[in-house]
C-alpha positions in Angstrom: 0.0 0.0 0.0 1.4 3.3 -1.1 1.8 6.1 1.6 3.3 9.5 1.7 6.2 9.8 -0.7 8.7 12.3 0.8 10.7 12.4 -2.4 8.0 14.1 -4.5 8.7 17.8 -5.2 7.3 20.7 -3.2 6.9 24.1 -4.8 9.3 27.0 -4.1 7.4 30.2 -3.1 10.5 31.8 -1.7 11.1 33.4 -5.0 7.8 35.2 -4.5 8.6 36.4 -1.0 11.4 35.1 1.2 9.1 34.3 4.1 5.9 35.4 5.7 7.9 37.5 8.2 10.1 39.0 5.6 10.5 42.7 4.9 9.5 42.1 1.3 6.1 40.5 2.2 5.4 43.1 4.9 6.0 45.9 2.4 3.8 44.3 -0.3 1.0 43.7 2.2 1.2 47.2 3.5 1.3 48.6 0.0 -1.7 46.5 -1.1 -3.8 47.7 1.8 -2.9 51.4 1.1 -3.6 51.0 -2.6 -7.1 49.7 -2.0 -7.8 52.7 0.1 -6.4 55.0 -2.5 -8.5 53.3 -5.2 -11.7 53.9 -3.2 -10.7 57.5 -2.8 -10.1 57.8 -6.5 -13.6 56.3 -7.3 -15.1 58.9 -4.9 -13.1 61.8 -6.4 -14.0 60.9 -10.0 -17.7 60.2 -9.2 -17.6 56.5 -10.2 -21.0 55.6 -8.8 -24.7 55.2 -9.7 -26.1 58.1 -11.6 -28.6 59.2 -14.2 -28.1 58.3 -17.9 -26.1 60.9 -19.8 -23.6 61.3 -22.6 -20.0 60.9 -21.4 -17.8 64.0 -21.7 -14.0 64.4 -21.9 -13.7 64.4 -18.1 -15.6 61.1 -17.9 -13.3 59.5 -20.5 -10.2 60.7 -18.7 -11.7 59.4 -15.4 -12.4 56.1 -17.0 -8.8 55.7 -18.3 -7.4 56.6 -14.9 -9.7 54.3 -13.0 -9.0 51.4 -15.4 -5.2 51.8 -15.0 -5.4 52.1 -11.2 -7.8 49.2 -10.8 -5.6 46.9 -12.9 -2.6 47.9 -10.8 -4.4 47.0 -7.6 -5.6 43.7 -9.0 -2.1 42.7 -10.0 -0.8 43.5 -6.5 -3.6 41.6 -4.9 -3.0 38.5 -7.1 0.6 38.3 -5.9 -0.1 38.6 -2.2 -3.1 36.3 -2.4 -1.2 33.6 -4.4 1.6 33.6 -1.8 -0.8 33.2 1.1 -2.9 30.6 -0.6 0.2 28.6 -1.4 1.1 28.5 2.3 -2.4 27.7 3.6 -3.4 25.0 1.2 -0.2 23.0 1.7 -0.1 23.4 5.5 -3.3 23.6 7.5 -1.3 24.1 10.7 0.2 27.4 9.5 -2.0 29.6 11.7 0.0 32.8 10.9 -0.6 32.4 7.2 -4.3 31.6 7.7 -4.7 34.6 9.9 -3.0 36.9 7.4 -5.1 35.5 4.6 -8.3 36.4 6.4 -6.9 39.8 7.2 -5.9 40.4 3.5 -9.4 39.2 2.3 -11.0 41.7 4.6 -8.7 44.5 3.3 -9.7 43.6 -0.2 -13.4 43.5 0.4 -13.9 47.0 -0.9 -12.8 45.8 -4.4 -16.1 43.9 -4.9 -18.1 47.0 -4.0 -15.9 49.2 -6.3 -16.5 46.8 -9.2 -20.3 47.2 -8.6 -19.9 51.0 -8.7 -17.9 50.9 -11.9 -20.6 48.7 -13.5 -23.4 51.1 -12.6 -21.4 54.1 -13.7 -20.5 52.5 -17.1 -24.2 51.6 -17.6 -25.3 55.2 -16.9 -22.8 56.6 -19.5 -23.2 53.8 -22.1 -20.5 51.3 -22.7 -20.5 51.8 -26.5 -20.0 55.6 -26.1 -17.1 55.1 -23.8 -15.5 52.5 -26.1 -15.9 54.9 -29.1 -14.4 57.8 -27.2 -11.3 56.2 -25.6 -8.6 53.8 -26.8 -8.2 52.4 -23.3 -11.9 51.7 -23.1 -11.7 50.1 -26.6 -9.0 47.8 -25.3 -11.3 46.8 -22.5 -14.5 46.7 -24.7 -15.7 43.3 -23.6 -15.3 43.8 -19.9 -17.0 47.2 -20.2 -19.9 45.7 -22.1 -20.4 43.0 -19.5 -20.1 45.7 -16.8 -23.0 47.6 -18.3 -25.1 44.4 -18.6 -24.2 43.4 -15.0 -25.4 46.7 -13.6 -29.0 45.6 -13.9 -28.3 42.9 -11.3 -26.5 45.1 -8.8 -27.7 46.5 -5.5 -27.2 50.1 -4.3 -23.7 51.3 -3.6 -24.2 51.1 0.1 -25.7 47.6 -0.1 -22.9 46.3 -2.3 -20.3 47.7 0.1 -22.0 46.0 3.0 -22.3 42.7 1.2 -18.6 42.8 0.2 -17.6 43.2 3.9 -20.1 40.6 5.2 -19.0 38.0 2.7 -15.5 37.9 4.3 -17.0 36.6 7.6 -19.8 34.8 5.7 -19.5 32.6 2.6 -15.7 33.1 2.2 -15.1 32.2 5.9 -17.2 29.1 5.5 -15.3 28.1 2.4 -12.0 28.5 4.4 -13.5 26.3 7.1 -14.1 23.5 4.5 -10.5 23.8 3.4 -9.2 23.7 7.0 -11.2 20.7 8.0 -10.5 18.6 4.9 -6.8 19.4 5.1 -6.7 18.0 8.7 -9.0 15.0 8.0 -7.5 11.6 8.5 -8.7 8.0 8.3 -7.3 4.6 9.4 -6.6 2.1 6.6 -5.1 -1.3 7.5 -3.9 0.0 10.9 -2.3 3.1 9.4 -3.5 6.6 10.2 -3.3 8.5 6.9 -4.2 12.0 5.6 -7.4 12.1 3.5 -5.4 13.0 0.4 -3.5 9.7 0.7 -6.6 7.7 1.6 -8.5 8.9 -1.5 -5.4 8.2 -3.6 -5.6 4.5 -2.6 -8.6 4.2 -5.0 -6.0 3.4 -7.7 -4.2 0.7 -5.8 -4.0 -2.7 -7.6 -5.1 -4.6 -4.4 -8.9 -4.7 -4.1 -8.8 -5.1 -0.3 -6.9 -1.9 0.0 -9.3 -0.1 -2.3 -12.3 -1.3 -0.4 -10.8 -0.6 3.0 -9.8 2.9 1.9 -13.4 3.6 0.7 -15.0 2.4 3.9 -12.5 4.4 6.0 -13.0 7.5 3.9 -16.8 7.3 4.3 -16.4 7.0 8.1 -14.1 10.0 8.2 -16.5 12.2 6.2 -19.3 11.1 8.4 -17.4 12.4 11.5 -16.7 15.7 9.8 -20.2 16.0 8.2 -21.9 18.4 10.7 -19.6 21.4 10.3 -19.3 20.8 6.6 -23.0 20.7 6.2 -23.2 24.0 8.2 -20.7 25.5 5.8 -22.6 24.3 2.7 -25.9 25.6 4.0 -24.5 29.0 4.9 -22.8 29.4 1.5 -25.8 28.3 -0.6 -28.2 30.3 1.7 -26.2 33.4 1.2 -26.1 32.8 -2.6 -29.8 32.4 -2.7 -30.4 35.6 -0.8 -27.9 37.6 -2.9 -29.2 36.3 -6.2 -32.8 37.0 -5.2 -31.9 40.6 -4.1 -30.0 41.1 -7.4 -32.9 40.1 -9.5 -31.8 36.7 -10.7 -34.7 34.2 -11.1 -32.3 31.2 -10.6 -28.8 30.8 -9.3 -28.0 28.9 -12.5 -28.9 32.0 -14.6 -26.3 34.0 -12.6 -23.7 31.3 -13.1 -24.4 31.1 -16.8 -24.2 34.9 -17.2 -20.9 34.9 -15.3 -19.5 32.4 -17.7 -20.7 34.2 -20.9 -22.7 31.1 -21.9 -26.4 31.1 -22.9 -28.9 28.6 -21.5 -29.4 27.2 -25.0 -25.7 26.1 -25.1 -25.9 24.5 -21.7 -29.1 22.7 -22.6 -27.6 21.4 -25.9 -24.5 20.2 -24.2 -26.4 18.4 -21.4 -28.8 16.8 -23.9 -26.0 15.3 -25.8 -24.1 14.3 -22.6 -27.1 12.6 -21.0 -27.7 10.6 -24.3 -24.4 8.9 -23.6 -25.2 7.7 -20.1 -26.3 4.2 -21.3 -22.9 3.9 -23.1 -21.0 4.8 -19.9 -23.1 2.3 -18.0 -22.0 -0.3 -20.5 -18.4 0.7 -19.8 -18.9 0.5 -16.1 -20.5 -3.0 -16.2 -17.7 -4.3 -18.5 -15.1 -3.0 -16.1 -17.0 -4.6 -13.2 -16.9 -8.0 -15.0 -13.2 -7.6 -15.6 -12.8 -7.1 -11.8 -15.0 -10.1 -10.9 -18.2 -8.3 -10.0 -21.7 -9.3 -11.1 -23.8 -6.3 -12.4 -22.6 -2.8 -11.6 -19.2 -1.6 -10.4 -18.7 -0.8 -6.7 -17.7 2.8 -6.1 -14.4 1.7 -4.6 -13.4 0.2 -8.0 -14.3 3.3 -10.2 -10.6 4.1 -10.4 -9.2 0.6 -10.1 -6.6 -0.3 -12.7 -7.3 -2.9 -15.3 -5.1 -4.2 -18.1 -1.4 -3.6 -17.7 0.6 -0.3 -17.8 3.6 -1.8 -15.9 2.7 -1.0 -12.3 3.0 2.2 -10.4 4.1 5.4 -12.2 7.2 7.1 -10.8 7.2 10.8 -10.7 10.1 10.9 -13.2 8.2 8.7 -15.6 5.0 10.8 -15.3 6.9 14.1 -16.0 8.9 12.6 -18.9 5.7 11.3 -20.5 3.9 14.6 -20.1 6.9 16.5 -21.5 7.1 14.1 -24.5 3.4 14.5 -25.3 3.7 18.3 -25.0 6.7 18.3 -27.3 4.7 16.5 -29.9 2.3 19.4 -29.9 4.6 22.3 -29.8 8.0 23.4 -28.3 6.2 26.2 -26.5 4.0 23.8 -24.5 6.9 21.5 -23.8 9.0 24.5 -22.7 6.3 25.4 -20.2 6.4 21.9 -18.7 10.2 22.1 -18.4 10.1 25.5 -16.8 7.5 24.4 -14.3 9.8 21.6 -13.2 13.1 23.5 -13.3 11.7 26.5 -11.4 9.9 24.3 -8.8 6.4 25.4 -9.5 4.9 22.1 -8.6 3.9 20.8 -5.1 3.1 17.1 -5.8 3.3 15.2 -2.5 0.1 14.3 -0.6 0.7 14.8 3.1 -0.8 15.6 6.4 -2.1 19.2 6.5 -2.4 19.5 2.8 -5.7 20.1 1.1 -7.1 17.6 -1.4 -7.5 17.9 -5.1 -5.4 19.8 -7.6 -5.3 23.3 -9.0 -3.1 25.8 -10.9 -2.6 29.3 -9.5 -1.3 32.3 -11.5 1.2 34.2 -9.5 2.6 37.0 -11.6 3.1 37.7 -15.3 3.5 34.3 -16.9 4.5 32.5 -13.7 2.2 29.9 -12.0 2.2 27.3 -9.2 0.7 23.8 -9.6 -0.9 22.0 -6.7 -1.2 18.2 -7.0 -1.7 15.1 -4.8 0.3 12.7 -7.0 -0.4 9.0 -6.1 1.7 7.1 -8.6 -1.1 6.4 -11.1 -1.5 7.3 -14.7 -4.7 9.2 -13.7 -2.6 11.5 -11.6 -0.1 11.9 -14.5 -3.1 13.1 -16.5 -3.9 15.5 -13.7 -0.4 16.9 -14.0 -0.9 17.5 -17.7 -4.3 19.1 -16.9 -2.8 21.6 -14.4 0.1 22.4 -16.7 -2.5 23.2 -19.3 -3.8 25.8 -17.0 -0.3 27.1 -16.5 0.2 27.4 -20.3 -3.1 29.3 -20.5 -1.7 31.7 -18.0 1.3 32.3 -20.2 -0.9 33.3 -23.1 -2.7 35.8 -20.8 0.4 37.3 -19.4 0.4 40.5 -21.5 -3.3 41.1 -20.8 -4.4 43.4 -18.0 -6.3 41.9 -15.0 -9.6 43.2 -16.4 -8.8 41.6 -19.8 -7.8 38.2 -18.5 -10.9 37.5 -16.3 -11.7 34.1 -17.8 -15.1 32.5 -17.1 -15.2 29.0 -15.7 -16.5 27.5 -19.0 -13.4 28.7 -20.9 -11.0 28.3 -18.0 -10.9 24.5 -18.6 -10.2 24.8 -22.3 -6.4 24.5 -22.2 -6.3 22.0 -19.3 -8.6 19.5 -20.9 -7.0 20.0 -24.3 -3.7 18.9 -22.7 -5.4 15.8 -21.2 -6.8 15.0 -24.7 -3.3 15.2 -26.1 -2.2 12.8 -23.4 -5.0 10.3 -24.1 -4.4 10.4 -27.9 -0.7 10.0 -27.7 -0.7 7.1 -25.2 -3.5 5.3 -27.0 -1.7 5.5 -30.4 1.2 3.5 -29.1 -0.7 1.0 -27.0 -1.7 -2.6 -27.9 -3.2 -5.6 -26.1 -3.4 -5.3 -22.3 -1.7 -1.9 -22.3 -4.3 -0.6 -24.7 -7.1 -1.9 -22.4 -5.5 -0.1 -19.5 -5.0 3.2 -21.5 -8.6 3.1 -22.7 -9.7 2.7 -19.1 -7.6 5.6 -17.9 -9.1 7.8 -20.5 -12.7 6.6 -19.9 -12.3 7.0 -16.1 -11.6 10.7 -16.7 -14.4 11.0 -19.3 -16.9 9.3 -17.0 -16.0 11.6 -14.2 -16.4 14.7 -16.4 -19.6 13.6 -18.2 -21.4 11.4 -15.8 -20.2 12.3 -12.3 -20.2 16.1 -13.1 -23.9 15.7 -14.1 -24.6 14.2 -10.8 -22.9 17.1 -9.1 -25.0 19.5 -11.2 -28.2 17.8 -10.3 -27.2 17.7 -6.6 -26.4 21.4 -6.5 -29.7 22.3 -8.2 -31.6 20.5 -5.5 -29.5 22.0 -2.7 -30.3 25.5 -4.0 -34.0 24.7 -4.4 -34.4 23.1 -0.9 -32.2 25.6 0.8 -34.9 28.2 0.0 -37.2 26.4 2.5 -34.6 26.0 5.3 -31.4 24.3 6.3 -30.6 20.9 4.9 -29.4 18.3 7.4 -26.6 15.7 6.8 -29.0 12.8 6.1 -30.8 14.8 3.5 -27.6 16.0 1.9 -26.5 12.4 1.6 -29.9 11.4 0.2 -29.7 14.2 -2.4 -26.2 13.1 -3.4 -27.0 9.5 -3.8 -30.2 10.3 -5.7 -28.2 12.4 -8.1 -25.6 9.6 -8.5 -28.3 7.0 -9.1 -29.9 9.2 -11.8 -26.7 9.5 -13.7 -24.7 6.2 -13.1 -27.8 4.0 -13.0 -27.1 0.3 -13.1 -23.5 1.0 -14.0 -22.7 1.2 -10.2 -23.6 -1.2 -7.4 -22.6 1.2 -4.6 -22.4 5.0 -4.3 -20.7 7.8 -2.3 -23.2 9.7 -0.1 -20.6 12.1 1.2 -19.3 13.4 -2.1 -20.9 16.8 -1.3 -18.4 17.0 1.6 -15.4 16.0 -0.6 -15.6 18.5 -3.5 -14.4 22.0 -2.7 -16.3 23.5 -5.7 -19.6 23.4 -3.8 -18.1 25.8 -1.3 -16.8 28.4 -3.7 -18.4 29.4 -7.0 -21.9 28.2 -7.7 -22.3 25.5 -10.3 -18.6 25.0 -10.8 -19.4 21.6 -12.3 -20.8 21.8 -15.9 -17.8 23.9 -17.1 -15.7 20.7 -16.8 -18.0 18.9 -19.2 -18.0 22.0 -21.4 -14.2 21.9 -21.4 -13.9 18.2 -22.2 -16.3 18.3 -25.2 -15.0 21.7 -26.4 -11.5 20.3 -26.1 -12.4 17.3 -28.2 -13.9 19.5 -30.8 -10.8 21.7 -30.8 -8.6 18.5 -31.0 -10.5 17.5 -34.2 -9.6 20.8 -35.7 -6.0 20.4 -34.6 -5.7 17.0 -36.3 -7.2 18.4 -39.5 -4.7 21.3 -39.8 -2.1 21.4 -37.0 -0.1 24.4 -38.2 -2.9 26.9 -38.5 -4.6 25.5 -35.4 -1.7 26.3 -33.2 -1.6 30.0 -34.1 -5.4 30.3 -33.7 -5.4 28.3 -30.5 -2.9 30.5 -28.6 -4.9 33.6 -29.8 -8.1 32.0 -28.5 -6.5 31.3 -25.1 -5.2 34.9 -24.9 -8.7 36.1 -25.6 -10.8 34.2 -23.1 -11.5 37.4 -21.2 -12.3 39.4 -24.3 -15.3 37.6 -25.8 -18.1 35.2 -25.1 -17.7 31.4 -25.3 -19.9 31.4 -28.4 -17.9 34.1 -30.2 -14.6 32.4 -29.4 -15.9 29.0 -30.5 -17.1 30.4 -33.8 -13.5 31.2 -34.7 -13.1 27.4 -35.2 -16.4 27.0 -36.9 -18.0 25.6 -33.7 -21.7 26.4 -32.8 -22.0 25.7 -29.1 -25.8 26.1 -29.1 -26.0 23.1 -31.5 -26.5 19.7 -29.9 -24.8 18.2 -33.0 -21.5 19.7 -32.0 -21.5 18.3 -28.5 -22.7 14.9 -29.9 -19.9 14.8 -32.4 -17.4 15.3 -29.6 -19.1 12.5 -27.5 -18.9 10.2 -30.5 -15.1 10.1 -29.9 -15.8 8.9 -26.3 -18.5 6.5 -27.4 -16.1 4.8 -29.9 -13.6 4.3 -27.1 -16.3 2.8 -24.9 -17.1 0.4 -27.8 -13.5 -0.7 -28.1 -13.1 -1.1 -24.3 -16.2 -3.3 -24.0 -15.0 -5.4 -26.9 -11.5 -5.8 -25.5 -12.9 -6.5 -22.0 -15.1 -9.3 -23.4 -12.2 -10.8 -25.3 -10.0 -10.6 -22.2 -12.7 -12.3 -20.0 
């Protein structure tokens, strides 16, 4: 049974600031706090607030240019300080000094949310198109300004927005931090060993079925013990979101999430219709995998990630990084160079350990520099996760020359580069594989696709029900578990023989942005569509692709997709992407039958 691997790399954040107590960090923290206060004073002086509709004059245009420049400068400074503190807190839940400072910094930055609301209402009163026509700086920020004008219709008064921004620090944001702190400290006992939850969940890929089953049972027990405070956090966050969305005039929390992503309801409906049509195919895959592992009927939850076929045993870190680098080199030197840079400059924290939060993410730090957070467990699935997160880092490099207001990427497009890199990995490894290795590679790919298409849909259904039922009161632990298993049954169906009632406690996305689930499906299927364009004409695709990534904060998803001839409101596009997955399921089922 694998445990914590002390040889795996940890990221180096000393190049950002020498230490939490360093003069450099203290100066940056002090400067950030002062800059937020100066920015609020500038908004007051320039009259950036709600007002009657009127034609902008020269003074308005000058004020807009000054405000855009100063706002971007403050957002850049905030990103650096926030990234450093987040890097400390998420890798060490016992670092109380970092946690305290992060809370303090969030409180200092709270006015930025209220200032954003004021800017939106001011832009709406003057007319975004008039501002864009009258100022080159405004023209460079045309898309953010147009969205600002549209968003103004769903803003409260200046006073209310200011109060809401302050209260969120001790409200939803504090509850989200509680989830992170609890899960980072959570442990479970497997085969007599007390292990961090990140390690326990990683045992789902162990070759030994007894270990997988014991880890699953221990995990459920640990989540049950932690369920009450996590349920309180979830109820508080969703309750606040319901109240804020209602007061802002949104009829549905999903409408607010779709607007934030620049995606129309028609596109989501088309994507989900196509995705749900493949559920019977995914259930065929799960039953075929169950038969390979000696189960009658559906697959037990603890065997969802179980290895089948043969890829040569556990994957060493060096093997995983070499494979990712080779695959990236096959696409472009720039993508491979990014991977080498991340390794050489110690951007990656790979080791699961006590006090470290679960999951994986990529965090922009400054300019084209990122940090990559993993819980590498020696499986090919975690090697794919490495490729995924490095895809985010590559996306960050394409955004490096954009201003903060220009690089605000909605969730639906934030997964484009990451899942495209996973698609490169799957295609490359499958091309070279035969026999038992091909069966294993197909399974690794389908495990990921099943998570992104089927499991994500269960999370979407669950979150819809939570928002709906939260309107009538708080939801207890038993009901949260019931809603979760009902959602899983609706999506997995007879493909599974057991479920995970505490998945609502596991996934941090429920505790941050609302409906941070369907964008993963969007990213997978959009990435498959882009991959088809890449295969058809690699040279021209590469140029257009980097331009698309650098423009994800400058246009809607539909507009960006149209550059590649993709209509995201058409079910046919999503179905064509899913045909690739369906073909892999057919091959897996045939190989599994032949193996049995």
